[in-house]
C-alpha positions as a printed Julia matrix, in Angstrom:
337×3 Matrix{Float64}:
 -60.7    12.05    7.51
 -59.03   11.62   11.17
 -58.14    7.84   10.59
 -56.25    8.9     7.11
 -54.19   12.13    8.57
 -52.81    9.05   11.42
 -51.9     7.09    8.72
 -50.44    9.97    6.65
 -48.52   10.66    9.74
 -47.45    7.56   10.6
 -46.13    7.14    6.85
 -43.6    10.1     7.22
 -42.29    8.87   10.95
 -41.51    5.35    9.15
 -39.69    7.28    5.69
 -38.15    9.39    8.65
 -37.32    6.82   10.71
 -35.9     5.01    7.53
 -33.56    7.8     6.03
 -32.21    8.36    9.67
 -31.67    4.16    9.55
 -29.94    4.27    6.09
 -28.38    7.17    7.47
 -26.74    5.67   10.24
 -25.62    2.69    7.79
 -23.43    5.27    5.59
 -22.28    6.73    8.39
 -20.79    3.32   10.08
 -19.28    2.4     6.73
 -17.09    5.66    6.46
 -16.36    4.95    9.54
 -14.45    1.96    8.29
 -12.24    4.05    6.2
 -11.59    7.24    8.81
  -8.92    9.27    8.47
  -7.24   11.97    9.92
  -5.43   14.46    8.0
  -2.47   16.27    9.39
  -0.9    19.86    8.92
   2.64   18.94    8.38
   3.97   22.65    8.94
   7.44   22.47   10.87
  10.48   24.21   10.71
  13.37   22.19    9.69
  17.28   23.19   10.55
  19.43   21.7     7.76
  22.21   19.36    9.08
  23.9    18.17    6.38
  23.44   18.63    2.5
  24.96   16.04   -0.36
  24.38   15.84   -4.02
  26.06   12.29   -5.43
  26.32   11.25   -8.85
  27.62   11.77  -12.19
  27.01   13.54  -16.02
  22.87   11.97  -15.86
  20.07   11.23  -14.45
  20.8     9.61  -10.97
  18.34    8.59   -8.3
  18.06    7.53   -4.25
  14.57    6.3    -3.66
  15.77    3.96    0.02
  17.92    5.19    2.85
  18.27    2.88    6.52
  20.83    3.62    9.02
  24.0     1.83    9.63
  25.34    0.29   12.79
  28.63    2.62   12.0
  26.42    5.94   12.3
  26.36    6.37    8.74
  23.35    5.51    6.33
  23.2     2.93    2.87
  21.12    4.45    0.2
  20.06    2.62   -2.95
  18.95    4.11   -5.73
  19.6     3.78   -9.85
  22.45    5.8   -12.1
  22.94    6.87  -15.56
  26.29    8.24  -14.92
  27.81    5.66  -13.96
  27.45    1.33  -14.2
  27.56   -1.24  -16.98
  24.56   -0.47  -19.07
  21.85    1.96  -19.51
  20.91    2.41  -16.39
  22.23    0.51  -13.01
  21.17   -0.24   -9.38
  23.61    1.87   -7.04
  24.16    1.25   -3.86
  26.04    4.13   -1.76
  27.47    3.9     1.47
  28.24    7.15    3.54
  29.5     8.87    6.5
  26.8    10.29    9.5
  27.11   13.5     7.34
  26.33   11.89    4.2
  29.66   11.87    2.69
  30.84    8.63    0.58
  32.47    5.77    1.79
  31.84    3.68   -1.12
  29.48    2.78   -3.97
  28.66   -0.44   -6.45
  27.0    -0.62   -9.4
  25.0    -3.89   -9.93
  23.71   -5.03  -14.0
  23.87   -5.67  -17.13
  23.51   -3.84  -20.37
  20.05   -2.96  -20.81
  18.51   -0.77  -17.35
  18.43   -1.79  -14.27
  16.67    0.04  -10.69
  16.96   -0.05   -7.42
  14.02    0.99   -4.81
  14.37   -0.24   -1.89
  17.47   -1.65    1.06
  17.54   -3.64    4.41
  19.62   -4.48    6.74
  20.5    -7.82    6.61
  21.43   -9.95   10.35
  25.17  -10.75    8.81
  25.57   -6.73    8.36
  25.26   -7.23    4.91
  22.28   -5.58    2.35
  19.32   -6.92    0.34
  18.29   -4.3    -2.39
  15.13   -4.7    -4.42
  14.36   -3.57   -7.79
  13.86   -4.35  -11.12
  15.85   -5.43  -14.18
  16.04   -5.64  -17.65
  18.76   -7.17  -18.25
  18.56  -10.48  -16.21
  15.89  -12.77  -15.61
  12.44  -14.3   -18.06
  10.69  -11.6   -19.86
  11.07   -7.59  -20.15
  11.53   -6.58  -16.53
  12.06   -8.76  -13.57
  11.84   -8.71  -10.11
  15.11   -8.49   -8.41
  17.01   -9.25   -5.18
  20.15   -8.51   -4.64
  22.28   -9.89   -1.28
  25.89   -8.33   -0.72
  28.38   -8.47    2.15
  29.14   -5.76    4.11
  31.27   -3.72    1.51
  28.06   -3.89   -0.99
  30.04   -6.93   -3.02
  27.33   -9.38   -3.99
  26.71  -12.62   -2.66
  23.82  -13.68   -4.07
  20.68  -12.71   -6.74
  17.46  -13.84   -7.62
  15.24  -12.56  -10.46
  11.28  -13.26  -10.22
   9.08  -12.69  -13.05
   7.82  -14.02  -15.94
   7.64  -12.86  -19.94
   6.03   -9.23  -19.13
   7.14   -6.66  -16.48
   7.23   -7.62  -12.88
   9.15   -4.89  -10.62
   9.44   -5.04   -6.76
   9.24   -1.75   -4.29
  10.01   -2.86   -0.97
  11.84   -5.42    0.42
  11.5    -6.55    4.25
  13.05   -9.84    6.31
  11.02  -11.86    8.31
  11.99  -13.78   11.81
  13.65  -16.43    9.99
  15.91  -14.36    7.96
  14.13  -15.02    4.26
  12.77  -11.93    2.57
   9.6   -10.39    1.55
   8.84   -8.69   -1.22
   6.63   -6.78   -3.07
   5.77   -4.74   -6.06
   3.85   -5.29   -9.45
   3.23   -7.74  -12.05
   2.1    -7.58  -15.69
   2.95  -11.32  -16.03
   0.21  -12.51  -13.2
  -3.01  -12.06  -11.78
  -6.24  -10.81  -12.47
  -5.16   -7.95  -14.57
  -3.19   -5.76  -16.72
  -1.14   -4.79  -13.44
  -1.44   -6.55  -10.27
   0.26   -6.23   -6.78
   2.47   -8.88   -6.23
   3.64  -10.14   -3.16
   6.7   -12.87   -2.68
   7.88  -14.96   -0.38
  11.19  -16.27   -0.18
  14.11  -18.51    2.41
  17.06  -16.98    3.06
  18.54  -17.39   -0.17
  15.96  -15.84   -2.0
  14.7   -19.14   -2.91
  10.48  -18.76   -3.41
   8.22  -20.35   -1.13
   5.22  -18.89   -1.56
   3.52  -15.84   -3.71
   0.25  -14.02   -3.74
  -1.31  -11.19   -6.5
  -3.87   -8.91   -5.5
  -6.0    -6.65   -7.57
  -8.57   -6.57  -10.47
  -8.9    -5.7   -13.73
  -7.21   -2.62  -14.49
  -3.39   -1.48  -13.03
  -2.72   -2.32   -9.45
   0.31   -1.65   -7.61
   2.21   -2.04   -4.1
   4.49    0.58   -3.22
   5.38   -0.26    0.5
   5.31   -3.34    2.36
   5.41   -3.76    6.69
   5.35   -6.92    9.1
   2.34   -6.41   11.2
   2.09   -7.12   15.14
  -0.39   -9.95   14.26
   2.21  -11.72   12.31
   1.12  -10.92    8.84
   1.88   -8.31    5.84
   0.65   -4.47    4.84
   0.47   -3.23    1.74
  -0.02    0.15    0.49
   0.06    1.37   -2.73
  -2.87    2.36   -5.56
  -5.69    0.65   -7.1
  -7.24    1.67  -11.06
  -9.39   -1.23  -10.27
 -11.87   -0.06   -7.46
 -12.54    2.15   -5.32
 -14.05    6.07   -6.31
 -11.77    7.6    -8.21
  -9.59    6.83  -11.48
  -7.26    5.69   -9.31
  -7.45    5.46   -5.15
  -4.87    4.93   -2.39
  -4.95    1.33   -1.3
  -4.43   -0.32    1.59
  -4.28   -4.08    1.6
  -4.06   -6.52    4.91
  -3.01  -10.19    4.85
  -2.08  -13.26    7.32
   1.51  -14.4     7.45
   0.86  -16.9     4.23
  -0.27  -13.84    2.02
  -3.81  -14.3     2.1
  -5.59  -11.17    2.43
  -7.81  -11.24    5.24
  -8.9    -7.31    4.51
  -8.28   -4.46    1.91
  -9.66   -0.91    1.58
  -9.48    2.57   -0.48
  -9.3     6.07    0.18
  -9.76    8.37   -2.55
 -12.12   10.51   -4.5
 -12.96   11.28   -8.34
  -9.57   12.28   -9.14
  -5.98   10.32   -9.01
  -4.79    9.31   -5.06
  -1.83    6.85   -4.34
  -0.07    5.8    -1.29
   3.49    5.47   -1.16
   4.56    4.3     2.54
   2.56    2.57    5.34
   2.95    2.39    9.12
   1.48    0.58   11.55
   0.31    1.98   15.24
  -1.14   -0.25   16.84
  -2.78   -3.35   15.9
  -5.14   -2.73   12.76
  -4.03    0.67   12.79
  -1.88    2.56   10.25
  -0.86    5.79    8.78
  -0.68    6.22    5.16
   1.05    8.75    3.45
   1.1    10.02   -0.66
  -0.43   11.52   -2.72
  -3.99   12.83   -3.41
  -5.5    15.15   -6.5
  -8.92   14.9    -5.34
  -8.59   17.22   -2.4
  -6.46   19.59   -1.35
  -4.64   23.22   -2.61
  -2.58   22.68   -5.45
  -2.48   20.09   -8.59
  -1.8    17.42   -6.58
  -0.88   17.52   -2.5
   0.69   15.33    0.01
  -1.64   13.14    1.48
  -1.53   12.11    5.49
  -4.15    9.3     6.76
  -4.71    7.66    9.98
  -6.9     4.95    9.86
  -8.1     2.19   11.94
 -10.06   -1.19   10.75
 -13.1    -1.21   13.33
 -14.7    -4.41   12.11
 -15.72   -6.13    9.15
 -18.69   -4.89    7.27
 -20.37   -6.75    4.66
 -20.54   -5.37    1.31
 -23.25   -8.25    0.27
 -26.51   -6.58    2.21
 -27.49   -3.06    1.68
 -28.25   -2.53    5.44
 -25.94   -3.79    8.66
 -28.25   -5.94   10.55
 -28.62   -3.39   13.15
 -30.71   -1.28   10.97
 -32.67   -4.04    9.31
 -33.57   -4.92   13.01
 -34.2    -1.16   13.69
 -35.99   -0.69   10.73
 -38.7    -3.95   11.39
 -39.17   -2.65   14.64
 -40.6     0.78   13.89
 -42.69   -0.87   10.83
 -44.51   -3.32   13.41
 -44.85   -0.36   15.68
 -47.03    1.22   13.86
 -49.51   -1.48   13.09
 -53.11   -0.34   13.09
 -55.76   -1.32   15.4
 -56.79   -3.91   13.8
 -53.55   -5.14   13.46
 -52.95   -4.26    9.84
 -50.1    -3.4     8.61
 -49.45    0.53    6.97
 -48.34    0.53    3.42
 -46.56    3.96    2.63
């Protein structure tokens, strides 16, 4: 009876240590996606307040500083232009007073979502066009001079919906554009990353996603020479839609990705690199917070690669087997739970 009691105690100890090991494993895996939530309560002093537009719907989605101390805004307008909606570039002074503006588009709907200043003093705008291109909607990259006059434009896409949401310049003067594609990829819609030369001619492209809808809304160059894309995914993660951060190398090949979110809809709309493999994401969450959907601020750091093909990391496996071996009885028989 005494021996059986000892065996039971040792068995309970093994079980306890195994549970602790599994918990450690879970903590380590979750650490891969640790974030710090920000309490964004600040006092704001209003310096300038300008409205720009006509009698219909007008939107601005992106703004940059200009070399003369003013701003350049891109969006789209239903009040002006040739079609249902036109891509819209507005140049203002430092107080937001309009200096000039330009519309781009055809007889259907055309949109602007992102702008970057070019090395020659002009602008590169990106968005979507239903007026030009191969399909229902194509990615659209428009290059202008410093007065917003078109120098060239390029469309990218297939027969279905394709749209660009962000554009950056690379060190060689080319462009990198991201958004979504319904024409290519694995699922209904995929993240799409397109690299072009300085004239907008495609050099390579990559899609990221699963069987459902996946979107990219923000793009940056990383300190290691690759790219980071932020958006949302319905193909993977914990809920119906999760924040998705994708890190690639300089050729657009995925190095790693991670999702953040709960059981409801969560999305990232902008990403910023703090240091190598450390990022700030901002977007929305319906999985936590006080309202139907709250602003979500995350600071995340990629710690190390954790394999998803093994049930336990190697450290926990070694720990477990050491504990089992330590419980050999005096006749070298392993205690079985």
